C-alpha positions in Angstrom: -101.3 -30.6 126.0 -101.7 -33.4 123.4 -98.4 -34.8 124.4 -99.2 -34.7 128.1 -102.5 -36.5 127.5 -100.7 -39.0 125.3 -98.1 -39.6 128.0 -100.9 -40.5 130.4 -100.9 -37.3 132.6 -104.4 -37.1 134.1 -106.2 -34.2 132.4 -108.4 -33.5 135.4 -105.8 -32.7 138.0 -106.8 -29.7 140.2 -104.8 -26.9 141.7 -105.3 -25.6 145.2 -108.3 -23.5 144.1 -110.0 -26.6 142.5 -109.2 -25.4 138.9 -108.4 -28.0 136.3 -106.6 -27.5 132.9 -110.1 -27.4 131.3 -111.1 -24.7 133.7 -108.0 -22.6 133.0 -108.2 -23.1 129.2 -111.8 -21.9 129.3 -110.9 -19.0 131.5 -108.3 -17.8 129.0 -110.1 -18.6 125.8 -107.8 -21.4 124.6 -110.3 -23.1 122.3 -107.9 -25.6 120.9 -106.8 -26.8 124.3 -110.5 -27.0 125.4 -111.1 -29.2 122.3 -108.2 -31.5 123.1 -109.2 -31.9 126.7 -112.9 -32.5 125.9 -111.9 -35.1 123.3 -110.2 -37.2 126.0 -113.6 -37.7 127.6 -111.6 -37.9 130.9 -112.5 -34.4 132.1 -115.4 -33.2 134.1 -117.0 -30.4 132.1 -118.8 -29.3 135.2 -115.9 -29.3 137.6 -116.3 -26.6 140.2 -113.6 -24.4 141.7 -113.5 -23.7 145.4 -115.9 -20.7 144.8 -118.3 -23.0 142.9 -117.5 -21.7 139.4 -117.3 -24.1 136.4 -115.4 -23.8 133.1 -118.7 -22.4 131.6 -118.7 -19.5 134.1 -115.2 -18.6 133.0 -115.9 -18.7 129.2 -119.1 -16.8 129.6 -117.6 -14.2 131.8 -114.9 -13.6 129.1 -117.6 -13.5 126.3 -116.0 -16.4 124.5 -119.0 -17.8 122.5 -117.0 -20.5 120.8 -115.7 -22.0 124.1 -119.2 -21.6 125.6 -120.7 -23.5 122.7 -118.0 -26.3 123.0 -118.7 -26.7 126.7 -122.5 -26.7 126.2 -122.2 -29.3 123.4 -120.3 -31.5 125.9 -122.8 -31.3 128.7 -122.0 -28.1 130.6 -124.7 -27.3 133.1 -126.5 -23.9 132.7 -128.2 -24.1 136.1 -125.3 -24.3 138.4 -124.7 -21.3 140.7 -121.5 -20.2 142.4 -121.0 -19.2 146.0 -122.6 -15.8 145.3 -125.6 -17.5 143.7 -124.7 -16.3 140.2 -125.2 -18.6 137.2 -122.9 -18.8 134.2 -125.1 -16.9 131.8 
């Protein structure tokens, strides 16, 4: 991931479901990848997938307190709700 960022690959590209690398790294608990992406300051910590979920939803759902803390420290919103009116926490 560091090399891709260094090579100028946009770190906030989305897939068809609206998920970004930060979203996926948060979903799977890849703390180091989350740190690298957040350090670029070129990612939207509150990016929403097509179902309205943010990276914080994913980390919280997985019970990953370290990734949750990283996201909160970088401005993740607690008050967003998804398409089912659920909040991250």
